[in-house]
N, C-alpha and C positions, 0 to 999 in steps of 0.2 A: 475284581470290580466290587463285589459285595463286601469284601473284607475292609476296603477303604471306607465304605458307607457305614459299616458297623463301627469302625474306629471313630468316625466323625460323630455318630449318634451317641456313643458311650463316653465321649469326652466330657469332662466336668462342666465346661462352659455351656454346652448345649443343654445338658440336664438342668443346670442352674437357671438358664433362660426359660426353659419350659415350666419349671416350678414357679418362677417369678410371674410368668404370664397367667398361669392358673390362679395363683394367690392374688394377683392384681385384679383379675376379673371378679373373684369372690369379694375382694375388699371394695371394689367399686360399688357393689350393692350396698355395703355398709355405709359408705360415704354418701351415696345417693339417698339412702333412707334417712340419714342424718340431716341432709340439706332439705329434702322435700318434706320430711316429717316433723322437723323441729325448727330449723332456721327460717325457711320460707314462711311457715305459719307465724313465727315470732315477728318477722318483718311485716307480714300482713296485719298482725295485731297492732304493731306500732304505727305504721304509716298508711294502712288501708290495704286494698287488694294488691298483691305483688305480681299480678299477671299482666305483663306488658304485651302479650301476643296480639292483642286487638288493635294496637297502634299502627295506623297506616298513613301514608300520604299518597296523593295522586298527582300525576303530571299529565296535562292535556297534550295530545299529539296534534299533528297538523290537520287531521281529519275532524278535530273537534271532540274526539273521544278521549276519555281519560284512562290512564293505566294506574292501577292501585299497586303500591309497593308496601308489603307488610313488614315494615322496619321493626315492628314490635317483636317479631320472631327473633331477629338478630339481637335486640336489646335483652330479651328474655334469655337467650342462649349465653350472652356475655355475662349477665348477672349470675346465671347458674354456674358458669365456668369460674367466675371470681369467688363465689361462695364455696364451691367444691375445692378450689385451690386453697382457699383460706382454711377450710375445715381440715384438709390434709396437713397443711403446715402447722396449724395450732394444736391439732389433736393427735398428730402422728410424728411429724418431723421434730418439733421442739421437745416432746417428752423423750424421744429416742436419743436426741442429742444430749439431753440432761443425764439420762441413764448411762450413756457411753462415757460422758465426762466423769461421772461418779465412779464408774468401773475403772476408768483409766487412772484416776487418783488413787484408788485402792490398790492398783497393780504397780504404781510407781515405786521403785526401790528407794530405800532411805539413802541418805548421803553416804553412809558407810558402805552400803551394799553397792553403790554405784562407782565407788573408787576402784580403779584398776588394781590388779594384784601387785604390780610393781610399785605403785604408789604406797600401798599398804606395807610392803616390805621395806621400802625406803623410810617410811615413818617409824617403823619398828627399829630399824638400824639407828636412826637419829635419836630415838628415845634411849636406846641402849648406850650410845656414845655419851649422851648427856648424863646418864646415870653413872657411867664409869668415870667421867670427868668430875662429877660431884663427889664420888667416893675417893678419888685421888686427892682432891682438895681437902677433904676431911682428914685423910691419913697424914698429910703434910703438916696440917695445923696442930696435930697431936704430937 
């Protein structure tokens, strides 16, 4: 019973997932700091106070009382989500894609390296036959 659990825990996928969760949690602090410490103040500087949490609307009920709906909390959360997603995309995903594309280009074999061994051998045979045919034609003309 414990042997199966031990095998499950020590498999690569589970360990990779655990590392990804820990690194993701640590990285979320970096992105959150970027958005709250740089992007939101920048937006506030450009367009005014970026805090939408105070926006509410009220609907009166049948008793004449009104119920407040803090829609600003949703708007604030949506804006924060979009800013965090944008920060992750532009500051993490795009640079990693560019680096992997550069690495892939550096690792691509040249045309000669990518030719299969049989094609290389056939090309050598063809060149030898052409050389032999050329040397026969030269010996006949003499």
